[in-house]
C-alpha positions, -999 to +999 in steps of 0.1 A: +465+235-269+462+238-234+440+219-213+427+238-184+428+209-159+424+170-161+384+169-165+390+193-197+412+167-211+385+134-203+357+154-221+380+154-250+384+121-251+347+115-241+336+135-274+366+117-295+352+082-277+385+074-262+374+068-225+349+041-216+330+045-178+324+022-151+295+027-127+298-003-102+321-007-075+353-020-087+382-020-059+414-002-068+436-032-050+443-055-076+409-053-099+409-018-115+448-031-127+432-064-140+406-046-158+430-018-174+457-047-182+432-062-200+423-033-221+463-023-221+471-050-240+450-049-273+471-037-302+457-004-305+459+004-265+420-001-263+407+031-243+409+050-213+389+038-186+373+060-160+358+049-128+334+063-110+328+041-083+362+035-061+348+033-028+365+067-018+351+106-034+375+100-061+371+086-093+399+072-111+410+075-145+435+050-159+449+041-195+451+074-198+476+080-228+476+049-236+470+049-273+486+071-303+457+090-306+457+101-270+489+105-269+488+130-292+455+151-280+472+151-247+503+171-265+474+192-282+483+175-318+464+153-342+497+134-343+532+128-322+550+140-356+531+175-357+546+181-318+583+168-331+576+192-362+568+222-340+605+215-321+628+213-356+608+246-367+623+264-340+651+248-339+662+254-371+652+291-369+675+296-340+703+281-354+703+294-390+728+320-399+715+359-399+736+376-425+718+411-422+706+436-395+666+431-403+676+387-406+683+389-370+652+411-364+634+380-377+645+358-349+633+380-318+595+370-323+606+336-321+624+337-288+601+362-275+575+333-276+599+307-263+605+333-236+566+333-232+565+295-223+583+301-188+562+296-156+541+319-140+529+327-107+493+326-098+480+352-071+464+342-046+445+304-039+439+285-073+415+257-080+441+228-068+436+244-031+396+240-034+398+214-003+428+217+018+430+188+044+456+204+070+453+167+094+466+147+059+454+115+051+461+093+021+435+066+030+412+092+015+425+084-020+417+054-041+458+039-044+464+012-065+477-019-055+486-034-090+501-072-088+493-095-062+533-093-045+537-058-045+548-042-014+513-023-006+496+005-027+517+027-046+513+063-063+520+052-099+516+087-115+532+116-092+551+144-105+578+152-079+585+185-076+619+196-059+643+220-059+680+222-057+691+240-028+724+258-041+710+267-072+673+268-067+666+251-100+632+233-101+632+195-108+600+178-122+603+140-122+583+109-117+586+085-088+565+061-077+554+062-036+545+036-020+520+042+011+531+034+047+508+050+065+482+075+064+515+105+062+540+087+050+553+071+018+586+063-001+603+082-027+616+062-049+643+085-066+671+059-083+706+074-076+709+088-113+678+108-111+681+146-101+652+146-074+685+120-058+711+149-065+689+171-046+682+150-020+722+142-015+729+180-012+700+186+011+715+156+035+752+179+031+734+208+046+720+190+075+684+202+062+650+190+053+639+189+018+609+203+008+588+183-020+553+186-032+537+157-052+513+168-078+486+146-097+465+153-127+463+189-146+468+194-179+489+156-196+513+180-213+529+186-176+521+152-167+543+138-198+572+165-193+579+150-156+590+116-177+609+136-209+645+128-206+660+166-207+689+178-194+692+187-160+692+226-166+662+224-188+628+232-166+603+207-173+577+231-170+589+250-202+589+220-219+550+218-207+549+256-216+562+247-253+537+213-255+509+234-241+520+268-266+511+285-234+530+288-195+522+273-167+504+286-137+517+281-107+506+289-072+527+285-034+519+255-015+501+256+017+530+243+042+558+243+022+580+264+001+576+254-031+552+263-062+528+238-084+509+237-111+479+257-104+454+238-127+463+196-107+433+179-093+459+170-064+484+184-045+502+162-013+529+188+002+558+172+028+595+171+032+619+143+030+645+145+062+678+131+049+690+125+082+661+093+087+673+060+083+664+048+047+632+027+050+624-007+027+600+001+000+586-028-027+584-052-044+566-034-068+554-051-107+576-028-129+575-016-165+601-041-171+572-068-171+590-083-140+588-076-104+612-048-084+627-062-054+626-044-021+655-016-014+660+007+008+646+042-002+641+078+013+605+087+037+582+113+024+564+126+053+530+143+042+520+177+059+492+193+036+466+181+013+448+202-008+424+192-044+401+208-064+361+198-058+351+168-075+392+160-084+398+133-102+428+102-095+450+096-123+469+063-121+492+043-143+495+007-148+529-008-157+540-044-167+542-068-194+543-048-225+523-033-239+514-007-213+505+027-213+541+036-210+550+021-245+533+049-259+545+075-234+577+061-248+569+067-286+563+103-277+594+101-267+610+085-295+594+110-321+597+144-301+637+139-288+650+126-323+658+158-335+674+174-305+697+143-306+702+146-339+716+182-337+736+180-305+747+144-304+749+126-335+740+145-366+747+114-387+715+099-370+688+097-392+658+081-373+658+061-341+627+032-331+628+018-292+606-009-298+579-018-269+594-052-265+621-037-251+607-020-223+626+018-228+660+002-224+669-030-238+663-026-274+673+004-294+675+006-333+687+035-353+699+041-388+725+064-397+738+085-428+770+066-428+799+083-448+831+064-432+843+033-419+839+030-381+809+054-378+784+026-366+811+024-337+807+058-333+774+065-327+775+034-305+797+058-280+777+088-286+746+075-278+758+056-247+770+086-234+736+109-242+714+111-215+690+083-204+704+065-235+731+060-211+710+027-198+703+014-231+717-025-234+713-036-271+717-011-302+716-023-331+728+005-362+719-001-397+723+022-430+693+048-437+678+032-466+666+003-439+629+007-425+638+006-387+601+003-378+600-029-399+613-057-376+611-083-405+639-059-424+659-056-395+654-101-390+666-099-431+697-077-423+708-102-392+708-130-414+740-112-427+758-103-401+800-108-394+799-125-359+835-118-357+832-080-367+797-068-367+796-073-327+809-042-303+807-058-263+809-031-235+799-020-203+786+007-185+754+025-164+723+002-168+689+011-150+681+000-117+654-019-127+679-042-147+675-074-131+703-094-154+734-077-143+760-089-114+755-057-097+727-032-096+733-001-119+761-017-144+766-041-166+771-048-203+762-036-234+758-053-268+762-031-298+755-049-333+770-033-361+745-042-394+757-013-422+770-020-453+812-021-447+839+001-464+863-013-476+883-007-441+860-029-425+855-052-451+860-090-433+852-121-454+821-137-441+810-174-439+798-196-470+759-189-471+738-229-480+709-231-497+689-250-474+660-276-491+661-304-465+634-308-440+638-304-402+632-330-378+645-320-347+661-347-329+668-338-289+663-369-271+698-367-262+701-328-248+668-333-225+676-294-211+670-284-249+632-285-248+622-272-282+641-251-311+626-225-336+647-224-370+637-190-383+640-189-421+652-159-447+630-147-480+655-161-498+658-198-483+694-196-468+705-218-446+686-206-412+711-188-393+693-178-360+677-207-341+653-200-308+660-224-280+636-238-252+658-244-222+652-265-195+686-261-172+696-286-147+726-285-119+756-292-147+740-263-164+767-240-182+773-220-213+802-240-226+789-270-218+753-260-239+776-249-268+789-281-273+756-302-273+740-272-298+772-284-322+763-322-321+726-317-333+727-326-371+698-303-379+713-270-364+745-278-382+738-247-402+726-222-376+754-201-364+738-176-340+712-194-313+697-171-287+683-195-259+658-189-232+640-206-204+611-232-204+578-221-215+588-192-229+565-189-264+589-195-295+564-188-318+555-157-303+584-126-313+572-105-285+571-128-255+601-143-266+624-110-274+610-094-245+616-118-223+653-128-238+665-092-234+651-088-199+674-120-187+708-117-215+738-096-201+762-090-228+791-089-213+781-123-197+761-144-213+773-141-250+794-165-263+815-166-296+828-203-306+851-200-339+838-243-348+861-240-377+878-211-397+846-199-416+815-213-388+817-194-359+790-197-335+772-170-311+753-180-282+730-157-266+722-166-230+685-151-218+671-175-195+665-167-159+700-168-134+703-187-100+727-194-079+733-229-081+731-234-118+752-198-127+765-185-098+745-158-099+742-139-064+712-116-069+679-127-060+661-129-099+625-116-100+594-130-113+572-118-144+541-101-133+504-116-131+477-113-118+461-139-095+435-167-103+412-155-080+412-120-092+411-131-126+380-149-118+359-126-095+366-098-128+358-125-152+319-131-131+314-095-130+319-086-167+285-079-176+284-055-145+308-029-161+290-028-195+327-027-212+318-047-239+323-086-247+347-099-218+383-096-225+408-125-215+432-115-189+470-115-204+476-135-168+461-161-178+488-167-208+520-154-189+514-171-155+531-200-169+560-180-166+561-183-128+588-200-110+572-199-072+546-180-054+559-147-044+578-115-061+610-138-063+616-168-088+649-173-074+667-166-035+704-160-046+719-135-023 
């Protein structure tokens, strides 16, 4: 189903009672984000929020794709699996062997339909050009500042259109944009992004790079800009498939570039590769931590156009769950089949839990038929597109329900510490703050499949565990708290979560020695460590924090205590120069300031949003190490 524009989609959301409107004034600086964060943390994603009074001429919609229902509606389906089925049918029809002449003719309508998804050119001015600002001023828009220590206000849902200067191929990416002044922003494309590749080519040619930034329109186009497509696949072709209708394009006013005609807002301009890059950030990112300042290109705005009565779309990222978790869930479902057919035919299912913030944790099940196949799938996925940024990959057999983390935990109880772990290294997401160097670091593969005779390594004997546990930690003051994770069969707890308070003599070998001397932990063999004040009783909180902070090459220690009782210690604490010799600055988690929380609490009744929701930051503020975007200045 194709939506004419963003307003048409919002009308559908209103009909489905999926959006709440706020008539009273709410400041785009911190206040709109704080209200949005309260809704997006609800178990079902809460409601979309339409803020009508922003102090500008433009309303703001947030959390637009922040639930399974809204994400499905955005892609013209009742369920995400319906989209995956459509894509699977197309692939299967094309690859199916055709014996006779008429069999081959039968595929032509399917191919013609795919051809119909390519974008088309709109003649004349389009709706997105109803209002033209040839003296552009970005301050007319209600651009959000989402977290207290952000470097400024950021455009958070931009579709950035660029072209390869040699081939002319289009790319549509989503790169945040910090507002510097009325007509200049940052352009935060990472080195591995196609937009950055185009930038480097323009730099070699000594030419300015035309750029157009699109806000709003059919949400299928917005989703397509986030999709992990190969470089030679046009995002607008995917959008056409999702809408079941081609995307009409119109030429920009001031740049030689075409954009979707039914967009809400177009920001036209250029990036000059000959210019010095500019400091951008910090920014409270989707990892739940601040991404710290770095140098990025400047984007110069030459013209702004928009629809009459345009709506400004924005998204909020931070500690999960947020809207991006539902976008990632759609990607997980839609792109399972292409991965199966092009990279890993043994792949049965894939799960990217929200606690892994897209790249820290992936769980897959496979149809295993030969020894070493789990390791083969690790190599295949770590070499496939954006899966190269995955940090922890767990592989299980096809009969395991990977969406049930309880089943995964039971499998972990039987892990062989010696033979089931694969520690590798490779590219990491630039936003991963745990690695010693930006963009590269360790990876952990965990093979929980049933072992063949060739793979079998004798496992430690599991003892029955009936003794009461009274933990005595007085001799280990840095071990503040312990949680033993029991299993269904009442076997000895194999996994323990530890809350650690570091001191200047801290080291991983030292803490491992102290763990061995705690009698109550003698039956455990796997120890996951996190910082003081991290809630050991909350799996979501613990593993979100732990996975962000653990670097597999550096933070995993395997110890053979005796021949059949090895220990595995994984360090998910924050790192600093004094204790860990870590030389990059370490970021704080993102939380709202207390004054904004109190202001929203006191004004809640005026918003007509029902019962006042508690601020998530009231809970997470305990994790802040010191005021500011940085927890530790290590550099």
